C-alpha positions as CSV (number, residue, x, y, z in Angstrom):
1,M,-57.9,-7.3,-48.9
2,L,-56.1,-8.6,-47.1
3,K,-56.3,-12.5,-46.6
4,K,-55.2,-14.9,-44.4
5,E,-54.1,-17.8,-46.6
6,T,-51.9,-14.8,-48.7
7,T,-50.3,-12.9,-45.9
8,V,-47.6,-12.7,-43.8
9,L,-46.2,-10.8,-40.5
10,L,-43.0,-9.5,-41.0
11,L,-41.5,-8.3,-37.6
12,I,-38.0,-6.1,-38.5
13,D,-34.9,-5.9,-35.6
14,V,-36.7,-5.5,-32.4
15,Q,-33.5,-6.4,-30.8
16,E,-32.4,-5.6,-27.4
17,K,-30.4,-2.6,-28.0
18,L,-32.1,-0.8,-30.6
19,T,-35.8,-1.4,-28.5
20,N,-34.2,1.2,-25.5
21,V,-33.9,4.0,-27.2
22,I,-36.9,3.7,-29.0
23,F,-39.9,6.6,-29.2
24,E,-42.1,5.5,-27.7
25,K,-41.3,2.0,-26.6
26,E,-44.1,1.2,-24.1
27,K,-46.5,1.5,-26.8
28,L,-44.6,-0.2,-29.4
29,V,-44.0,-3.3,-27.3
30,K,-47.6,-3.7,-26.8
31,S,-48.4,-2.9,-30.2
32,L,-45.6,-6.1,-31.2
33,V,-47.2,-8.5,-28.8
34,N,-50.4,-7.6,-29.5
35,L,-49.9,-7.8,-33.5
36,I,-48.1,-11.6,-32.9
37,E,-50.5,-13.1,-30.8
38,G,-53.2,-12.4,-33.4
39,A,-51.4,-13.7,-36.2
40,K,-50.8,-16.9,-33.9
41,V,-54.8,-17.4,-33.7
42,L,-55.5,-16.5,-37.4
43,G,-52.7,-18.6,-38.3
44,L,-50.6,-16.8,-40.7
45,Q,-46.8,-17.0,-41.6
46,V,-44.6,-15.1,-39.3
47,L,-40.8,-13.5,-40.8
48,W,-38.7,-12.0,-38.3
49,T,-35.3,-10.4,-38.8
50,E,-32.5,-9.3,-37.0
51,Q,-30.4,-6.9,-37.5
52,Y,-26.2,-7.8,-36.6
53,P,-27.5,-9.4,-33.2
54,K,-23.5,-9.2,-31.9
55,G,-23.9,-6.0,-31.6
56,L,-27.5,-5.1,-31.2
57,G,-28.5,-8.4,-29.1
58,E,-31.6,-10.5,-29.9
59,T,-35.0,-9.7,-30.2
60,I,-36.5,-8.6,-27.2
61,S,-37.3,-10.7,-24.6
62,E,-41.1,-10.2,-24.6
63,L,-41.7,-10.5,-28.2
64,K,-39.6,-13.8,-28.1
65,Q,-42.0,-15.0,-25.5
66,V,-45.1,-14.5,-28.0
67,L,-43.7,-15.9,-31.1
68,P,-43.6,-20.0,-32.3
69,K,-41.5,-22.0,-30.8
70,D,-40.5,-23.3,-34.1
71,L,-39.5,-20.0,-35.9
72,V,-35.8,-18.7,-35.6
73,P,-35.1,-14.9,-36.4
74,V,-33.3,-14.2,-40.3
75,E,-30.3,-12.3,-39.6
76,K,-28.7,-10.1,-42.1
77,M,-26.6,-7.3,-42.5
78,H,-28.3,-4.9,-45.0
79,F,-31.2,-2.3,-43.8
80,S,-33.6,-4.0,-46.2
81,C,-34.1,-7.3,-45.4
82,Y,-34.8,-8.2,-49.3
83,K,-31.2,-7.7,-49.9
84,E,-30.3,-10.7,-47.7
85,K,-30.3,-14.1,-49.8
86,N,-31.8,-16.1,-46.9
87,F,-34.5,-13.9,-45.8
88,R,-35.9,-13.7,-50.1
89,F,-35.8,-17.5,-49.6
90,E,-38.0,-18.0,-46.5
91,L,-40.2,-15.3,-48.0
92,E,-40.2,-17.4,-51.3
93,K,-42.0,-20.4,-49.3
94,T,-44.5,-18.5,-47.8
95,G,-46.2,-17.7,-51.4
96,A,-47.4,-14.2,-49.5
97,E,-48.4,-11.4,-51.9
98,H,-49.2,-9.3,-49.3
99,I,-47.5,-8.9,-46.1
100,L,-47.7,-6.5,-43.1
101,V,-44.1,-5.1,-42.1
102,A,-43.8,-3.8,-38.1
103,G,-40.8,-3.0,-36.7
104,I,-38.0,-0.4,-36.2
105,E,-36.4,1.2,-37.0
106,T,-39.1,3.2,-39.9
107,H,-36.9,5.6,-41.2
108,V,-34.1,2.5,-42.3
109,C,-34.5,-0.9,-42.5
110,V,-38.4,-0.6,-42.4
111,Y,-38.7,1.9,-44.8
112,Q,-35.6,0.7,-47.3
113,T,-37.4,-3.0,-46.7
114,V,-40.6,-1.7,-48.1
115,Q,-38.9,0.1,-51.0
116,D,-37.6,-3.2,-51.7
117,L,-41.0,-5.0,-51.2
118,V,-42.7,-2.9,-53.7
119,D,-40.5,-2.4,-56.5
120,S,-40.5,-6.9,-56.4
121,G,-44.4,-6.1,-56.9
122,F,-45.5,-7.5,-53.4
123,E,-49.0,-5.1,-51.6
124,V,-46.8,-3.6,-48.4
125,E,-49.0,-2.6,-45.9
126,I,-47.3,-0.9,-42.3
127,V,-48.7,-1.3,-39.3
128,T,-48.6,2.0,-38.1
129,D,-48.8,1.5,-34.2
130,A,-46.3,-1.7,-34.0
131,V,-43.4,1.0,-36.1
132,S,-41.2,3.3,-34.7
133,S,-38.1,5.0,-34.6
134,R,-35.4,6.5,-32.1
135,T,-37.4,10.3,-32.4
136,K,-40.9,11.3,-33.4
137,E,-39.6,12.9,-36.3
138,N,-38.1,10.0,-38.0
139,R,-41.3,7.5,-37.5
140,E,-43.9,9.9,-39.3
141,L,-40.6,10.1,-41.9
142,G,-40.8,6.5,-42.9
143,I,-44.2,6.1,-42.5
144,K,-44.8,8.6,-45.2
145,K,-42.4,7.7,-47.4
146,C,-43.6,4.0,-47.2
147,E,-46.6,5.3,-48.3
148,D,-45.3,7.4,-51.4
149,L,-44.0,4.1,-52.4
150,G,-47.5,3.1,-53.0
151,A,-47.9,1.0,-49.4
152,K,-50.4,0.7,-47.8
153,L,-51.7,2.1,-43.6
154,T,-53.0,0.0,-41.0
155,S,-53.0,0.0,-37.8
156,V,-52.8,-3.5,-35.5
157,E,-56.9,-3.9,-34.4
158,M,-57.3,-3.0,-38.2
159,C,-55.2,-5.7,-39.6
160,L,-56.0,-8.1,-37.8
161,F,-60.4,-7.7,-37.7
162,E,-59.7,-7.3,-41.8
163,L,-58.3,-10.9,-41.7
164,L,-60.8,-12.4,-39.4
165,T,-63.3,-10.8,-42.3
166,E,-66.4,-12.3,-39.9
167,A,-67.4,-11.6,-36.2
168,G,-69.1,-14.7,-34.0
169,T,-66.2,-17.0,-34.0
170,E,-63.8,-18.6,-32.0
171,Q,-61.6,-16.3,-33.7
172,F,-63.4,-13.3,-33.0
173,K,-63.9,-13.6,-29.2
174,M,-59.7,-14.3,-29.1
175,I,-59.1,-11.7,-31.3
176,S,-61.2,-8.9,-29.5
177,K,-59.7,-9.6,-26.8
178,I,-56.2,-9.3,-27.5
179,V,-57.2,-6.0,-28.6
180,K,-59.0,-4.8,-25.8
């Protein structure tokens, strides 16, 4: 079960040039915005990466507008975030045990990151409506391969309510508005 105190949201490479060619782009962006907004309501720590931003551009503006202003992306060249020393340093600072993974592309950077995180002992959940690839087939294959590695599957709404744990609170009202 996910717990706010030990869970980190990881957003992988949702950058301009990549996002423009992604399968179901509009649906993905909406899910990512909702996930980030929900994470902020719940006080989750967030890490985000950019793959070679000089070539692929920065994180899309829709996400930059809702990401916490004090965060900066971890730049990377490896497909797996975990192979980057700076990423491992930032992840270690969070004290995370559970990692919610979202971003692109599911069959490359998401998959390879999940493999390394699982191998390193983290409990990983793929937010299936917040990951994608250029093709539907590669998105589905990436999700399947992540699940085969031992990652669990979740959705934006499911993980937010799992982290929330109870109704009737101010956070519940805010999360309910986000997912509707």
